One Martini backbone bead per residue (centre of mass of N, CA, C, O) as a GRO file, in nm:
protein
  126
    1MET     BB    1   5.489   5.062   0.574
    2GLN     BB    2   5.670   5.004   0.852
    3PRO     BB    3   5.730   5.081   1.155
    4ARG     BB    4   5.981   5.165   1.360
    5VAL     BB    5   6.133   4.988   1.618
    6ASN     BB    6   6.234   5.064   1.941
    7SER     BB    7   6.467   4.879   2.146
    8GLY     BB    8   6.689   5.073   2.315
    9LEU     BB    9   6.926   5.062   2.126
   10PRO     BB   10   7.189   5.142   1.988
   11GLU     BB   11   7.307   5.156   1.663
   12TRP     BB   12   7.606   5.031   1.732
   13ASN     BB   13   7.531   4.732   1.819
   14PHE     BB   14   7.438   4.512   1.592
   15GLY     BB   15   7.322   4.276   1.795
   16LEU     BB   16   7.546   4.204   2.026
   17MET     BB   17   7.363   4.328   2.253
   18PRO     BB   18   7.151   4.244   2.470
   19PHE     BB   19   6.822   4.322   2.568
   20ILE     BB   20   6.746   4.387   2.922
   21GLY     BB   21   6.794   4.696   2.954
   22ARG     BB   22   6.915   4.994   3.061
   23LYS     BB   23   7.135   4.875   3.253
   24MET     BB   24   7.312   4.737   3.042
   25VAL     BB   25   7.410   4.995   2.904
   26PHE     BB   26   7.523   5.136   3.156
   27VAL     BB   27   7.732   4.921   3.232
   28SER     BB   28   7.895   4.944   2.968
   29TYR     BB   29   7.976   5.239   3.008
   30VAL     BB   30   8.126   5.201   3.275
   31HIS     BB   31   8.334   5.004   3.165
   32VAL     BB   32   8.455   5.188   2.950
   33LEU     BB   33   8.528   5.429   3.134
   34SER     BB   34   8.714   5.274   3.329
   35ALA     BB   35   8.915   5.179   3.116
   36ALA     BB   36   8.992   5.464   3.016
   37PHE     BB   37   9.094   5.568   3.286
   38LEU     BB   38   9.321   5.356   3.327
   39MET     BB   39   9.475   5.421   3.066
   40GLY     BB   40   9.526   5.721   3.130
   41LEU     BB   41   9.678   5.673   3.395
   42ALA     BB   42   9.908   5.502   3.271
   43ALA     BB   43  10.003   5.732   3.070
   44ALA     BB   44  10.036   5.973   3.297
   45ALA     BB   45  10.218   5.758   3.498
   46PRO     BB   46  10.518   5.733   3.472
   47MET     BB   47  10.830   5.596   3.560
   48GLY     BB   48  10.996   5.824   3.720
   49PRO     BB   49  11.198   5.983   3.938
   50VAL     BB   50  10.973   6.094   4.123
   51ASN     BB   51  10.815   5.832   4.163
   52MET     BB   52  11.050   5.670   4.280
   53LEU     BB   53  11.097   5.857   4.521
   54ALA     BB   54  10.816   5.828   4.645
   55ILE     BB   55  10.828   5.523   4.690
   56ARG     BB   56  11.079   5.518   4.865
   57ARG     BB   57  10.973   5.708   5.088
   58GLY     BB   58  10.725   5.533   5.154
   59LEU     BB   59  10.878   5.276   5.245
   60ILE     BB   60  11.049   5.420   5.468
   61GLY     BB   61  10.834   5.667   5.597
   62GLY     BB   62  10.567   5.678   5.450
   63TRP     BB   63  10.291   5.860   5.337
   64ARG     BB   64  10.392   6.147   5.413
   65HIS     BB   65  10.647   6.146   5.234
   66THR     BB   66  10.498   6.105   4.968
   67LEU     BB   67  10.324   6.358   4.983
   68ALA     BB   68  10.560   6.561   5.002
   69CYS     BB   69  10.686   6.484   4.731
   70GLY     BB   70  10.439   6.549   4.552
   71ILE     BB   71  10.404   6.846   4.637
   72GLY     BB   72  10.688   6.935   4.549
   73SER     BB   73  10.656   6.861   4.251
   74VAL     BB   74  10.408   7.036   4.187
   75THR     BB   75  10.534   7.305   4.273
   76GLY     BB   76  10.771   7.304   4.075
   77ASP     BB   77  10.598   7.287   3.816
   78LEU     BB   78  10.433   7.544   3.865
   79ILE     BB   79  10.668   7.741   3.864
   80LEU     BB   80  10.783   7.671   3.587
   81PHE     BB   81  10.525   7.721   3.416
   82SER     BB   82  10.486   8.015   3.503
   83LEU     BB   83  10.755   8.124   3.395
   84VAL     BB   84  10.710   8.040   3.104
   85LEU     BB   85  10.446   8.193   3.051
   86LEU     BB   86  10.541   8.476   3.135
   87GLY     BB   87  10.798   8.491   2.961
   88GLY     BB   88  10.662   8.431   2.687
   89HIS     BB   89  10.476   8.677   2.689
   90TYR     BB   90  10.702   8.903   2.712
   91LEU     BB   91  10.906   8.807   2.486
   92PHE     BB   92  10.652   8.687   2.287
   93SER     BB   93  10.409   8.895   2.183
   94ASP     BB   94  10.486   8.848   1.857
   95LEU     BB   95  10.402   8.550   1.689
   96SER     BB   96  10.342   8.668   1.380
   97ASN     BB   97  10.635   8.696   1.321
   98PRO     BB   98  10.844   8.576   1.074
   99THR     BB   99  11.122   8.622   1.200
  100LEU     BB  100  11.068   8.469   1.464
  101HIS     BB  101  11.010   8.199   1.330
  102THR     BB  102  11.289   8.163   1.200
  103VAL     BB  103  11.460   8.175   1.457
  104LEU     BB  104  11.320   7.940   1.611
  105ALA     BB  105  11.371   7.726   1.391
  106ALA     BB  106  11.679   7.743   1.395
  107ILE     BB  107  11.712   7.665   1.691
  108GLY     BB  108  11.551   7.390   1.661
  109VAL     BB  109  11.785   7.273   1.471
  110ILE     BB  110  12.069   7.336   1.594
  111VAL     BB  111  12.065   7.215   1.881
  112PRO     BB  112  12.017   6.911   1.814
  113MET     BB  113  12.255   6.882   1.613
  114GLN     BB  114  12.478   6.944   1.817
  115THR     BB  115  12.413   6.719   2.014
  116ILE     BB  116  12.446   6.484   1.816
  117GLY     BB  117  12.734   6.554   1.724
  118ARG     BB  118  12.874   6.537   2.001
  119HIS     BB  119  12.794   6.247   2.061
  120THR     BB  120  12.929   6.118   1.812
  121ILE     BB  121  13.215   6.212   1.873
  122ARG     BB  122  13.240   6.082   2.154
  123VAL     BB  123  13.182   5.785   2.069
  124ASN     BB  124  13.377   5.765   1.800
  125GLY     BB  125  13.635   5.960   1.804
  126VAL     BB  126  13.653   6.200   1.571
   0.00000   0.00000   0.00000
């Protein structure tokens, strides 16, 4: 039995990427990571109303106005999330209670159904 020779390539290569040296593998990892970073950035930054407002203010007033708009948006989100987390902790301290699960599930079903029903009635004039 002959000993296995390590060519320096990862096993997932399947002979598709020629071995030129360790730099070739490193460059491919950088390429993949940069592509993944750009895809994540594109998914995490959709064009919503705050981003449109920041772009508009940036075009009209310059980069300082865009920065102020972004900082204001982040501050507002931070305050909202903090209130939600603190309020959720104090209001629902026992989340393992089955009665609480039933009540929250009922609210989660009733509220969207009422919204859809009201919208349907308004649109169709029933």
